[in-house]
N, C-alpha and C positions, 0 to 999 in steps of 0.2 A: 667333290666330284673329280676323280682323277682319270686322265686319259690312259686307256689300255692299248689302243692300236690305231694307227692311221689306216683308214679303209680306202679312201680315194684321195689322190692329190689333184692338183690343178689340171694336169694333162689327162688323167683318168676321167675327171668330170667332163672335160671338153669332149673326149671320145664318146662317153656315154650319151651326152646330149646330141652329138652328131648322129649316133646310131638311132636314138629315139626319133630324131627328125626324119631320117630315112624311113623308119618303120611307120610313122604317121603318114607320110606321103604314099608309101606302098599300100597300106591298109585302106586308105581313103581314095586311092587312085588319083592322086593330086591333092590340092588343097581348096578347090572350088567349094563353096558353101561350107567351109570350115573356119572356126575361130578358136583361138587359144584364150583361156581364162585362168589366170594365176590366182591361187589362194594366198591372201596376205599372210606373211610378209615375203618369205623367200620364194614361194611359188610364182610370184609376179616376176621376179628377176629371172627365174628359170624359163618362164613363158616367153619373156623378151629374148632370151638367148636362143630358144628354140625357133622363134620367128625369124631371127637373123640367119640361122642355119638353113631353115626352109627356103628363105629368100635366096641364099647362095646356091642352093641345089636346084630349085625350081624356077628361079628368077621371077617369083611371084610373091607379092606381099600377102601376109595373113594377119588379120586384125587381132589385137591383143587387148584383153580387158583385165580389170583387177576386181577381185571379189573379197569383201570383208564378211566373214561368217560369224562374227561375234554374237549377234543376236539370235543366231540359229543353233548355237552350241547347247548341249544339254548339261554343261558343267559351269559355264560362265565364270572362268577363273580370273580373267583380267578385269579388275574393278577400279573405278575412280574413288576418290575420297568419300563420295556420297554413297558408296556401295552400289553404284550403277555400273553396268557394263561399259567399258571404254570402246566406243565405236570409232573406227578410222574411216569408214566410208568405202563404198564400192564405186568403180568407174567402169561401166560397160557401155562404151560409146557406139556400139554397133547393135543392130537388130539380131537377136539370137533365134527368132522364130524360124523353124524349119531348117536350122543350121546344125552341122555337126560341131558340138562344143567339146573341145579337148580341155578338160579340167587339169591343171598342173599344180603339183605340190612337191615339197622336198622329201618328206618321209611319210610312208604309209605304215600305220601301226595298228590301232584298234579298228579303224574305219569310221570313227565318229566324226572326224573332221570332214571327210569326204561326204558323208551323209548330210552334214550341215551345209556343205558346199552345194550339193544338189538341191536341197531345199531353198537355199538363197537364189540359185539360178532360176528357179521356177517363178520367182517374183519378177524376173526380167523378161520372161517369155517362155515359149514352149519349143525347145530344140527338137530336131528330128532324132537326135542321138546324143548321148553324153558318153565320152570316152575319158579314161583316166591315165595320165602320165605322171610318174613319180621318179625322182632320182634314186631313192632307196626304198625297198620294201623290206621291213624288218620282221614281219610275221606278227603273231599274237592278235589276230583279228577277233573282234567281239561282234561284228556285224558281217553279213554275207556280201562283202565288197572285195573286188580284186582289181588290180591295175591292168590296163591294156598294154601299157608301155612302161618298162622298168629299166632304170639305169643299172642297178645292181641289187640283187637279193642278198641280204645280210641277216642270217639267222641270229637272233639275240636271246639272251636270258632276260627274265623279267626285272632283274636288278641292274640291267645295263641301259644306257641311254645313247642314242645316235645323235651326234652334234654335227649339223651342216653349217659350214661357214662359206659365205659368198662375198666376193670382193666388193660388191655394191654396198654391203652393210658392214661386213666384218674386216674389210681390207685384206682378205685372204680367201683362197678357194681350197677347201678340203672338207672331207667327211671323216669323222673319227668316232670311235666307240669308247665310252667312258663307263666307269662304275658309278652308280648313283650315290 
């Protein structure tokens, strides 16, 4: 897999997340009754960064949860040696009943991850609304799912891959496009 182009650098990611934070606040008229839930793995770190920006803008804390969608996927690609799905565990420390849940992920592609995320959320309660925030929307939807908040739309070919690197995991902040 070879890198074709750098799409977002550290500064561009920071600006995109700041814009998304403002859009979340504006659309929801504040953040009362709102929570952020990041889809493992990179969505969690993006959700935490959004919570920090929202706090800087509104001077209000917004709860952040972590969602593991492994058991809700329709492909179950990550397996243990016993051919069982590798489950990392969710951490939703807040009540999501009647809350606006903003589901956060790094890349929106086919929509299957988001569908699995919505299914997993329903095991934790019944939100009044689910919104979707993604750093990158690359197109190629297989399900009728769209993001409410998008950092950058990057049209891609099916033989390309979007690679998101975040300093919390990869010691680097960037989004690049690669040939598969």
